[in-house]
C-alpha positions in Angstrom: 166.3 163.8 173.6 168.9 162.3 175.7 171.3 165.4 174.8 168.7 167.8 175.8 167.8 166.2 179.0 171.2 167.8 180.6 171.2 164.5 182.6 174.1 162.6 182.4 172.6 159.5 184.1 169.8 159.5 181.8 171.8 159.9 178.4 173.6 156.7 178.3 170.2 154.7 179.0 168.3 156.6 176.5 170.8 156.0 173.8 170.8 152.6 174.4 166.9 152.1 174.1 167.3 154.2 170.6 169.5 151.6 169.3 167.1 148.7 171.0 164.1 150.5 169.3 166.0 150.5 165.7 166.5 147.0 166.1 162.8 146.5 166.5 161.6 146.9 170.0 159.0 148.6 171.3 159.7 151.8 173.4 158.2 150.6 176.3 160.3 147.5 176.0 163.3 149.5 175.7 162.6 151.9 178.5 161.8 149.1 180.8 164.9 147.1 179.9 167.3 150.1 180.9 165.9 149.9 184.4 166.3 154.0 184.8 162.3 154.8 184.2 159.4 154.2 186.8 157.2 151.3 186.1 154.4 153.9 185.9 155.9 155.5 182.8 156.7 152.5 181.3 153.2 151.2 181.5 151.7 154.6 180.2 154.2 154.3 177.4 152.9 150.5 176.8 149.3 151.5 176.9 149.7 154.1 174.5 151.7 152.3 171.9 148.9 149.7 172.0 146.1 152.0 171.9 147.6 154.5 169.6 147.3 157.1 172.2 151.0 157.5 172.9 151.0 161.7 173.0 148.0 161.6 175.5 149.3 159.0 177.9 152.8 161.2 177.7 150.9 164.1 178.2 149.3 162.4 181.1 152.9 161.2 182.6 153.8 165.0 182.3 150.8 166.7 184.2 151.7 163.9 187.1 155.3 164.7 187.4 154.3 168.5 187.2 152.2 167.9 190.0 154.5 166.3 192.0 157.1 168.9 191.2 154.6 171.5 192.8 153.8 169.5 195.4 157.5 169.1 196.6 158.3 172.9 196.2 155.1 173.8 198.5 156.3 171.5 200.9 159.9 172.7 201.0 158.8 176.6 201.0 156.6 175.9 204.0 159.5 173.9 205.7 162.0 177.1 204.9 159.4 179.9 205.6 160.2 181.6 208.7 157.1 182.7 210.0 
C-alpha cells in the first residue's frame, strides 16, 4: 500500500509500521506510533482488530473521508463559481 499511495510523506511511516507489525505489533499500535494517522483512524482500526470487524471499520473510515472530500469540493466549487 505504501508504494501505491503515491505519497512520499506516508510511504516511509507505512514501511516502518509494516516492520513493527512483523515484529508482533497490532495494526492500530503501529499506525498510532508513526504519528502520521488521525486518531479516528487508529481508533477505528483498533476497534476493528478487537472485534474482528476490521474490513467494515475501514469501510466506515473510507466513507467518512469520501464525504469530507465531497464537502470540500462542493465548498471550493461554490467559492470559485462566477455567478
